[in-house]
N, C-alpha and C positions, 0 to 999 in steps of 0.2 A: 504494500500500500504506500509506504514511504517513497519507493522508487517511482511509482506512478505519479505521485504528487510532484516529485522532483522533475520528472519528464514534462509534465504539463506546465510547471512554472518555467522550465527552461525554454519550452516552445513559446510561451508568452514573451519571455525576455528576448528570444531570437526574433520575434516579430517586431518588438519595440526597438531594441538596440542590439543588432546582430554583432557588432564588434565586441561588446562586453560578453555576449553569449559565447562567442568563440574563445575569448580569453578564459572564461570560466571552464569551458570544455578542456582547454589545455592545462590549466592550473589545478584542477580538481584532483587528478591522479598524483600530482606532486605534493599537494597538501595531505593526501591520504598517506603517502610514503613518509612524510615528516611526522605524522601523528602516531605511527606505529610504536616508536619507543615510549611515548607517553601512555599508550594503551598497555604495554608490557609493564611499565612502572605501576600503573593502577592495579593490575592483576597482582603484582608482587606485594604492594601495600595491603591489599585486601587479604591476601594469604597470611601476612604477618599479623594483621589485626585478628584474624580468625584463630591463629595459633595462640595469641595472648589471651583471647577470650576463653579458649579451651583450657589453658593453664590456670587462669583465675577461677574458673568454675570447677576444676578438678576436685578440690577438697569437698565441696558440697555434693558432688556426684558420688564420691567414695563413701560419704556418710549416708547416702540413701535419699537425698532430697531430689525430687524430680525437677 
């Protein structure tokens, strides 16, 4: 659904301002490549926070609290 909305908005932009639409078409893959390290960093931070949560709740789980 998001892709369909993107395509419709891009077509509208192409009809109104085609140079900006072509620039967007060229720069979008580059922006996606630049964002990959930030996505990996977000996954790593989420994993570390999940580990800390598991360690903090471990005594309560061992004592039988659900």
